[in-house]
Steps between C-alpha positions, in 0.01 A plus 500: 500500500638855422616689805222736609791771553572490123162406350315779696730803417227675302207399716384853606602668180340267249477695171156606399547655176297309257658374172422260217701245724314539812150619411210318358292712245180364364239605252224656712121581473393863452481724796186525716379832613617456857768241581535369848796324648314167496438540132888564437575193716246268332434143582846355390852593577517723196322822476251533210638851460863429481675723262206745496464860649259558777358818639394606845520168678389586849625353826629574856882470564567206720876488483804713378835347402767760500816293472679306243413508127158364542366828627127559488176441699203294537140607444177312605141554396294514811187402303578145417311284249337171593768287310746337739738442207559865433736697690407841626870621530764593255861644509588821351857510379647852518875427485563803719387561851129532489336817598194338672425372852305222644131607528514724187208459268647515150417452140776353275532502126774296331575174304426166633798246503568155626841517639688178568752512786824348391398515135311260281769233504450462871154343455366728780144630499447853407376807704220714349624871518402845389810645347584849368238633746336839524367529845239729642459527873128569574526501884702377786444331844254249366428168665707231343302204368475224763765242468391164386575233770727217362471208734505119517130511432527728183803336342405179288678169565567441138802681372442564126319382206723337230591737221351518167687248276415705199688786661809300602355437841434864595213583741484859374192454274297294737215641672578544866335272766583663828286272700684186360859586463742683718696669212179618345390628833808709551475635153141612545642714771797647304543864591232504768544587862525171703572401853615191697468458880714329750712341222785256586835555341615206270801666342724728719571859404773528232746779426243665271239567765251232408361196669228223444211419704217251473138556541447134537674393831432142469593461142785243483639654809803385702575512864739804454245716318572446128293367220649182339506456130460134471398452143455676171130527576547629854587854421349647822232727377501713834854648422517872446799721478523823693670817405456861639421842352669645808856544610715191489632567851141444629456169341476196753803287546328160515586142516286198397236438763462853598172668445373852356226553756207725420456631143739521219349675195565665174473449126563158342785527254679226281886498459743251342642403831206316642186605320222644705612734754325703765670834500408620837423858618400336827703214661390301799698486819781249512447224759804294521466112510826432670646276241840373591772334292518132511781278632531141384605209722871420544597188342605202721846355489395220259285731280637682190350836448487636137378840427432744212492869532473773218700787639382744234795633302750496781823684431783633720351851498170393661420597858306172575788256564442505878130459465543202265757349730268534803216351296729196415629455855198583703189430279639208288713375787816461299401244238781253404474562132356825364421582139508873432348651186570841376858542621636779282868542403762703686377854382140420460319674196818660385518371140879463457547141425557390866345153576672376819276518816760392752480838673124485520498156644776551750338817630183299569700217674680751707165661611364137578800452730452835660143409569599187688474260213734252344805572285339376178706378197352554159495391136379643192588558127535840357248557209618647153463877503135620453390145380274395801245777502417713795625869545738579221853488644393324826569133372276341750567131579418240742757425785523207749588581863571209706615452873833293480445401852202305403533432114776442268494595130636251239714694279549383131676723245357588165196713578489840334234742340474294178583144587204255570520292807442130443441196706715199550529193715761481785513188707147417388348818585417826315756777479530839329767541244548851626425643834403766492363484150233658286196296353489524119624848489489531121134399471287759352270462815756718684540777257512823703438305812674345806655164427441239770795427738546141601725400802574177686490505885568243765330496838586230747634291232201526272517686164229760414473672155378841507388701188457874551278685254359827408261464215402789266255749649125557427592830317270547196203307628160664497365606832217348669288805414597489138240546224594156384338243707638262606820707480787357277815378702757527218812485741409141597613366159863554599451365854339187357815437307710565804302264711521225241886555487539465875251203525708323212835553723325368813396192285861450408607491858231260611561280192843448646379468873139452543509591887709819446412795731439785251379849590387756235439838639495870458286775355297307242298811420190286475216344707506170661185410292645632178606293193853614583485301834340213334782476236749508778323220669449291170505129554524546881871578511429818701232632718447851616513479878304812573195289404558324843358820667136580526369688199468813703861484598642475148650829395849657471410839337226752530402680170207724444302364801564143414730280737649254246783246443820593295763332710507130520710206623425184309626169636572146347298193609772384746450813711125508446440160625652568837415773768582853399403841616433805278468845600427834307644743725316823467738776582472725192190474256246627761695795630545848386871508618591198307864433406391268221170446339539120541445292804771217553420143504651229720498124474613275784552130457729206588697375207 
């Protein structure tokens, strides 16, 4: 998954200048004498007046956005029609700071446009706007139309109709059914003044002053306050993003499980970073839920503890080394083997050809010692410069840390960035031809992506094979609120190839030694129920151990109100058949002050 710190850079300055790329222009009927907002909005997602000029559209100002490049204001007709499919609100795009105030009664003349946040290629829905406006203020201080209550009772359980196959799967031309589908319900309120009450936070406040709440507190809820995304048809219809029309400094700093008590109200917007968004001019009072970071159980003397942790673009210039070290020592309880993802090279994103990461790794090891942990040893393979994706110049890679007081690493020469590791037989048992080695690095499956790192460890005389992974991200996938339903997941094509490649390698190990202990782990960037996971598990050679947890506990990442799995530890049959313990250690994803956007995973078993 792309880092929210990079993917959300433009979140509050989404360009709203309509163009042939990002605007939908349709042939429209002739003007009526008096055009109301509900006439402009119509009964589908696209206005019947798109591309046409309208005159003297009346409404009361319900919200004013003065920041970013999407400046403008919302108006709402206080005299609603009797059709629940037609919204009574609309956004007026001014480009400059609007010269109106909430409560002004205005008329607006301009051109109707369907603006697509992120551009047409994003697959997002569009926002009906009045552009190039001429605004007349008739009076001020008028009552704002009462906010429509959005609640568990009002939001349908079904998420969306399937798109029209004749339109490439788009729902744009379908008549809205707001009493049947959640996406249609929200669309029928686009631009209107809405409110939620006593809403629980399901995604923590991010650096861009936004959070997510749910209006359905019992919808796929977990014990820590989140909403679990457990299948492609469990989208969690009660999720709603909250932003603010006020000062950023006044925005609540919330964790998952906190609550915005009282009323949170404002216009309903739509953006490319989450879809429908309540842009609040009134925010409820933050009531903290007291969520605490988890600590896993310490492994026993006879147990091997293996963990995976995405440390999010860690380089020597970062200030998070002490915090990561504390998490590893205190929350993960110093696992014996630790697969780290997103370790950057020695000068981070400086794009000068540096690929070595020894300084990055040593700085983390030193911080772990300072935090009271073991003096870890480590193994990795430097990638080719800028060949493994991620931040340009950063050269992210996977790294094994291991505690030499508990585990030994079997070194075999020959592993480098381009040489494929193989499997051979030594004394009747499986062995790697190179350790560490990379799995099939020349395979097209790994183009612009991290190549798997394989290593051979020995614990109490038993060999354990560990394969560290960081599959390609979900970048480019259509969002859950896209106009295409169900949304396309184009990124999974490469992950499927990657999963098949890793699965093939595991089969090679087990073909030589049927009872070999094999662990495949890391940032898989896909769900435990996905085809990616199924391809990794093909023929039963691996099994995703997070599925040993109750469904409500299966999550490692929190994205747009959904607690979901991206990080996994998959185990071979010899490990699965015996007792093992699995823990998704929630120390990051639910918190506003996270040091990574991923939660680490820990497996404990006796080889």
